[in-house]
C-alpha positions as CSV (number, residue, x, y, z in Angstrom):
1,M,81.7,75.7,49.3
2,T,83.1,72.2,50.1
3,N,81.7,69.4,52.2
4,L,84.0,70.3,55.1
5,M,81.6,70.6,58.1
6,T,82.0,74.1,59.6
7,A,80.5,75.1,62.9
8,Y,79.1,78.5,63.7
9,Q,77.0,80.1,66.4
10,G,73.5,81.2,65.5
11,E,70.7,80.4,63.2
12,P,70.8,80.0,59.4
13,G,71.0,83.5,57.9
14,A,73.4,84.8,60.7
15,Y,76.5,86.7,59.6
16,S,78.5,83.8,61.1
17,E,76.8,81.5,58.6
18,I,77.9,83.8,55.8
19,A,81.5,83.3,57.0
20,A,81.0,79.5,57.4
21,L,79.8,79.2,53.8
22,R,83.2,80.4,52.6
23,I,84.8,77.4,54.3
24,G,82.5,74.5,53.9
25,E,79.1,73.1,54.9
26,P,77.7,75.3,57.8
27,K,76.5,73.6,61.0
28,P,74.7,75.8,63.5
29,F,75.2,75.7,67.3
30,E,73.4,77.7,70.0
31,S,76.5,79.0,71.8
32,F,80.2,79.7,71.3
33,D,81.0,77.2,74.0
34,E,79.2,74.5,71.9
35,V,81.1,75.6,68.8
36,F,84.5,75.2,70.5
37,A,83.4,71.9,72.0
38,A,82.4,70.6,68.5
39,V,85.9,71.4,67.2
40,E,87.6,69.9,70.3
41,N,85.6,66.7,70.0
42,Q,86.2,66.6,66.2
43,K,82.5,66.6,65.4
44,V,83.3,69.2,62.7
45,H,86.4,70.0,60.5
46,Y,86.4,73.7,61.2
47,A,84.5,76.5,63.0
48,V,84.2,80.2,62.4
49,I,84.1,82.6,65.4
50,P,83.7,86.3,65.3
51,I,86.6,87.9,67.1
52,E,86.1,91.6,66.6
53,N,83.8,94.1,65.0
54,S,84.9,97.5,63.5
55,L,82.2,99.3,65.6
56,G,81.6,97.0,68.6
57,G,85.2,96.0,69.3
58,S,86.4,92.6,70.5
59,I,84.3,89.6,71.4
60,H,86.1,88.9,74.7
61,H,84.4,85.6,75.4
62,N,85.9,84.1,72.2
63,Y,89.4,85.3,73.2
64,D,89.0,83.4,76.5
65,L,87.8,80.3,74.7
66,L,90.8,80.3,72.3
67,L,93.0,79.7,75.3
68,Q,90.7,77.2,77.0
69,H,90.4,74.7,74.1
70,P,93.0,72.8,72.0
71,V,92.4,74.7,68.8
72,T,94.5,76.6,66.3
73,I,93.7,79.5,64.0
74,V,94.0,78.5,60.4
75,A,92.5,81.4,58.5
76,E,90.7,84.7,59.0
77,T,87.9,86.3,56.9
78,F,86.0,89.6,57.0
79,V,82.2,89.9,56.6
80,K,80.6,93.3,55.9
81,V,77.6,93.6,58.1
82,K,74.6,95.0,56.2
83,H,71.6,95.3,58.5
84,C,68.2,95.1,56.9
85,L,64.8,95.9,58.5
86,L,62.7,92.8,57.9
87,G,59.0,92.0,58.4
88,I,56.3,89.6,57.3
89,P,54.6,90.4,54.0
90,G,52.4,93.4,54.4
91,S,54.1,94.8,57.5
92,S,55.4,98.3,57.7
93,T,57.4,100.6,60.1
94,E,54.2,102.6,60.7
95,R,52.2,99.7,61.9
96,A,54.9,97.9,63.9
97,L,55.6,98.4,67.6
98,K,58.7,96.3,68.2
99,V,62.0,95.6,66.5
100,L,63.9,92.4,67.5
101,S,67.6,91.7,67.1
102,H,70.9,90.9,68.8
103,P,71.9,93.7,71.3
104,Q,75.0,94.7,69.2
105,A,72.9,95.0,66.1
106,L,70.4,97.2,67.9
107,A,73.2,99.4,69.2
108,Q,74.5,99.8,65.7
109,C,71.2,101.2,64.5
110,R,70.6,104.0,67.0
111,N,69.9,106.6,64.4
112,F,67.1,104.5,63.0
113,F,65.4,104.3,66.4
114,A,66.0,108.0,67.0
115,T,63.9,108.7,63.9
116,H,61.3,106.0,64.7
117,Q,60.6,106.6,68.3
118,H,57.4,104.6,68.4
119,L,59.4,101.5,67.7
120,K,60.7,99.7,70.8
121,A,64.0,97.8,70.5
122,E,63.8,94.3,71.9
123,V,66.8,92.1,72.5
124,A,67.0,88.6,70.9
125,Y,69.8,86.0,71.1
126,D,70.7,86.3,67.4
127,T,70.1,88.5,64.4
128,A,68.9,85.6,62.2
129,G,67.1,84.1,65.2
130,S,65.0,87.3,65.5
131,A,64.0,87.0,61.8
132,K,63.1,83.3,62.4
133,M,60.9,84.3,65.4
134,I,58.8,86.9,63.6
135,A,58.4,84.7,60.6
136,A,57.0,82.0,62.9
137,E,54.8,84.4,64.8
138,K,53.4,86.1,61.7
139,D,52.8,89.3,63.8
140,P,52.9,92.5,61.7
141,G,53.6,94.4,64.9
142,K,57.1,93.0,65.1
143,L,60.0,93.6,62.8
144,A,63.6,92.2,62.9
145,I,67.1,93.6,62.1
146,A,69.1,90.9,60.3
147,S,70.9,90.1,57.1
148,K,69.3,90.1,53.7
149,R,70.1,86.3,53.6
150,A,68.0,85.8,56.7
151,G,65.1,87.6,55.1
152,E,65.3,85.4,52.1
153,L,65.5,82.2,54.1
154,Y,62.5,83.0,56.3
155,G,60.3,84.6,53.6
156,L,60.4,88.1,55.0
157,E,60.1,91.4,53.2
158,I,63.0,93.9,53.3
159,L,61.5,97.2,54.5
160,Q,64.8,99.1,54.6
161,E,68.4,98.3,53.8
162,N,71.7,99.7,55.2
163,L,70.2,100.4,58.6
164,A,73.4,100.7,60.6
165,D,74.7,104.2,61.7
166,E,78.0,103.7,59.9
167,E,78.9,102.1,56.6
168,W,82.2,100.6,57.8
169,N,80.6,97.9,59.8
170,I,82.8,94.8,59.4
171,T,83.2,91.7,61.5
172,R,86.5,89.8,61.5
173,F,86.2,86.0,61.9
174,F,88.8,83.4,62.8
175,C,88.5,80.0,61.2
176,I,89.7,77.4,63.8
177,A,90.6,73.7,63.7
178,H,91.7,71.1,66.3
179,A,95.2,71.8,67.3
180,K,96.2,68.2,66.7
181,N,94.5,67.9,63.3
182,P,94.7,71.3,61.5
183,E,95.5,69.9,58.1
184,N,92.1,69.5,56.5
185,P,92.6,71.4,53.2
186,L,90.8,74.7,52.9
187,P,88.9,75.1,49.6
188,E,91.3,75.4,46.7
189,T,89.2,78.1,45.1
190,T,89.5,80.3,48.2
191,A,91.7,83.4,47.7
192,K,94.4,83.8,50.3
193,S,96.8,86.7,50.9
194,A,100.5,86.0,50.5
195,Q,101.1,87.9,53.7
196,H,100.3,85.8,56.8
197,K,99.5,86.9,60.3
198,T,100.3,85.2,63.6
199,S,98.3,85.5,66.8
200,I,99.8,84.8,70.2
201,V,98.9,85.2,73.9
202,F,101.4,85.7,76.7
203,T,101.6,86.7,80.3
204,L,104.3,88.8,82.0
205,P,105.8,89.1,85.4
206,N,104.3,92.0,87.4
207,E,107.5,94.1,87.1
208,Q,108.2,97.6,86.0
209,G,108.8,97.8,82.2
210,S,107.8,94.2,81.4
211,L,105.3,95.2,78.7
212,F,107.8,97.6,77.2
213,K,110.4,94.7,77.0
214,A,107.8,92.4,75.4
215,L,106.9,94.9,72.7
216,A,110.6,95.7,72.1
217,T,111.2,92.0,71.1
218,F,109.0,92.8,68.0
219,A,110.0,96.4,67.5
220,M,113.7,95.7,67.3
221,R,113.1,93.1,64.5
222,D,110.7,95.4,62.6
223,I,107.8,93.1,63.1
224,D,104.5,94.9,62.4
225,L,102.0,94.5,65.3
226,T,98.4,94.8,64.0
227,K,96.6,94.4,67.3
228,I,97.2,94.1,71.0
229,E,94.4,93.3,73.5
230,S,94.6,92.7,77.3
231,R,92.3,90.4,79.2
232,P,92.1,89.7,82.9
233,F,94.1,86.5,83.9
234,R,91.5,84.4,85.7
235,K,94.2,82.5,87.7
236,K,95.6,85.6,89.3
237,A,93.8,88.8,90.4
238,F,94.8,92.0,88.6
239,E,97.2,90.3,86.3
240,Y,96.6,90.1,82.5
241,L,96.8,88.1,79.4
242,F,98.1,89.9,76.3
243,Y,96.8,88.9,72.9
244,V,98.9,90.1,70.0
245,D,98.5,89.9,66.2
246,F,101.4,90.6,64.0
247,I,102.5,90.3,60.3
248,G,104.5,87.1,59.6
249,D,104.4,83.4,60.0
250,Q,105.5,81.5,63.1
251,N,108.0,79.5,61.0
252,D,109.8,82.6,59.8
253,R,113.3,82.8,61.3
254,N,112.7,86.5,62.4
255,I,109.4,85.5,64.1
256,Q,111.0,82.5,65.8
257,N,113.8,84.7,67.2
258,A,111.3,87.2,68.5
259,L,109.2,84.5,70.2
260,C,112.4,82.9,71.7
261,H,113.4,86.3,73.1
262,L,109.9,86.8,74.5
263,K,110.0,83.4,76.2
264,E,113.2,84.4,78.1
265,F,111.1,86.6,80.5
266,A,107.4,86.0,79.8
267,T,105.8,83.6,82.2
268,M,103.8,82.1,79.4
269,V,103.8,82.3,75.6
270,N,101.2,80.5,73.5
271,V,101.0,80.7,69.7
272,L,97.4,80.6,68.6
273,G,98.1,80.2,64.9
274,S,99.5,81.6,61.7
275,Y,97.0,82.2,58.9
276,G,96.1,83.9,55.7
277,V,92.9,85.7,54.6
278,I,89.9,84.0,53.0
279,A,88.2,86.4,50.6
280,E,84.5,86.5,49.8
């Protein structure tokens, strides 16, 4: 970890903090809007934002915020989500009545609740926040679902590990910086992949075959698309923004040719960033 201030949403012990620790010194904020504002106002060097989960899908609000703020994506990292059942010392699943966590975490542990029907799932604003709450309340009737790190930070016992229904529970995070000042060096010890990705967003005229034409600009150049996501375009009813990730750097000639071709008929093309992978 370096001294580069890195914003994240949530409490210490959140999975987002785990991602932030790979970049620099974590700084927590209550909401994603505050995280983006901190980057825009240059109160932090970087921020990490979850963009998709292998079980829960995309975090749509963050896709919208990427377009609304002057930020650029400078890296991505993947955090394996390992949910633990936490309680104050001496608590147990038999004595407890409620389990607190973020709604997505609760949804990812349906099998646990099916086999412990006396436990009521209760929504909290954050996984680590739920651990912080039960540690403060010291109520053995309440448990939390959060990370092992959250349990350690708040002095809680781990009553059960690997609580999620599926093992392949992974969250993808973007590391973002201010668009006008993206050059703060990432930690030298960080492992990066040689193969970069680029993320873009574009809009198209509401014409027959326009999406086919857009995708063809990449297909005809053998550019590998890794994701495509559509979001409602807030400025026009029933028109859409298309977010696309593909292999390659925006400075590669092949990529530049594809983007120039796309701009010939797309009504808007915005490059969100080219980036490598930060490993654990």
